[in-house]
N, C-alpha and C positions, 0 to 999 in steps of 0.2 A: 364502458369497459375499456381498459387500457390494452394496447397491443402486447402480444407476447414478446418477451425478451428472452431469446434463446441463449445467446452467448455474445457478450460484448467485452472488449478489452480496452484498457487504458493504462497510462503511466504518467508520472510527473516527477520532475526533479526540482526541489527547492533547496537552494544552497545560499551561502553568503552570510550565514549567522556566525555565532561564536564557534570555536574549534569543535569538530566532531558532531555537529548538529544537523548536517545535511540529511535530506530524506529523498528516497527514490522508490516509492511503492509502485508495484505493477499489479493491476487488478483484472480479474475475470468476474463478470457479473452475468447471472442468468437465472431462469426459473428453477425452483427446487425440484420440479418433476421432469427436468431435462438433463442434459450433460453436465451442467454446472452442479446440480444437486448430487448427481452420482459421484462426481469428482470430489465434492466437499465431504460426502460421507466416507468415501474411500480414504481420503487424506486423514480424516479424523481418526479412523481406525488403524491407520498404517503409520504409527509413530516409529521414529528411528533415533538412535542415539545421536545427539548433537543437532538434530533437526526436529525439535518438538513443534507440534502444531497446536495452537490455542485459539479459542474464540476471543473476539474483540469484546472487552467488557469495560464498563465505566468504573466498576469496582468489583471486588469479589462478589459473585452471585448476581450481578446485574449485566446480563448480556444484551447487546444491542440488536436491533432489527433494521434492515435485513441481517440475518445471521451472517457473520463475517469470520472467516478463518484466517489467522495470521500464520504465515509460513516463512521461516527464516531463510534467506538466500545463502547464508554462510553457516558453516559448522560452528556451533556454540560450544566453547570449551571452558568458559570462565564464569564463575558464579556471579561476579559483579555485572558482567555483560548480560547474563541471563536475567538478572533482577531488573536491569534497566530496560531490556527488550520486553520482558513480560510485565513491566510496570508502567513506566513513563510512556514508552512507545505504544504499548498495547492500548493504553487508555487514550492516547492521542488518535490512534486509528479509529477507535470506537467513537470518539467525538467527531472525527472527520466524516464518518458514515452518517451520523445524525445530522451534521451540518448539510450534507448532500440531500437528505430527506427534507430538511427544513427549507432549503433553497428551491426544492422542486425538481432537482436533477434526477432524483429517484422518486417516482410517484408514491405518495404516502399510502395509497390503497394497495400498492404492491409490496409493502414492507414485510409482510409475512409470507410472500410467495417467492421472493428472490433470495439468492445466496451470493456471497462475495468471497472470493479467495484472493488474499492479498499477500504477494511476495514482499517481504520486508527486508530492506537493507539498513543496517545500522553500522556506522563506522566503528571498527574495532578499537579505536582510540578512546572510546567512552570507558573502557575497562581500566584505563590507566590514568585518566585525567581527574585529579582530585578537585579541580575547579570547574567541573562540568556544569554547564548552565541548564539545569533540568527544565526550567520554564521555557527557555528558547527551544530546547530539544522537543518538548511537548508541542509548542506552537507551530514549529516548522513541520513536524510529522503530521499534525492535524491538518494543516493547510495543504500539504502534498497529497494526503489521502483524499480530501475533498476534490482537489483538482483532478486527480487520476479518475475518480468516479465521474466527474463532470465530462471529462474527455471521452470516457468510455460510452457514456449515455448519449453523447452528442456526436459520436463517430468522428472525433477529432484526433489528429488533423485529418482533413478530408483528402481524398485521393487527388482532387484537383490542386489543392494547396501543395501537397507533396510533389506532384509532377512539376508544378511551377517553380518550386524552390529547391529542388533536388541538387542542382549544381552549385547552389550558394552555401550549402550546409556541409561542414566537415565535422566528423565525430571528434570531440575534444581530445581523446586519448590517441587517436590516429594522428591528429595535428601535432600533439606533443611528441610523438614518435618521429614525425617528419622534421620537427625542430630540434631533435636530439635531446629532449628533456626526459625521456623514459627509455 
């Protein structure tokens, strides 16, 4: 029997692809009969304009396990943005979840007992880019989701690593502010 997974968190940033394809999911993972399950059910029933919550699906009516709820980090106001978020990116997240199960990051025997809440960020530029590379967008969001889950399940980065490297790391946008670029 696997250990109980009460609540784990993880995030990942994958960038460097074509314009507007960067991904930065943040995940919360835990047992459905614990705080994550309660949060997942509450979020599902608490829809709000511009912040729809949807399950990660491979295609319409094919939901993945562990059940995964996608929550947009930004207010969605544009139909094209919505279709990309609830299409390409939603499917990428679903595939990333299954990749994490396949790799063993999520124990297969726990697939029906766990829930995942994924805060999704999608660059607003997708709504205006007529040359958006949907395959790259899919691949990058899939990879980022798998990495976020792996980090959550492996408690990464560790507190020892963080303490050792704290003074070496400067937040990108803080540094840009210091450099007068924002």
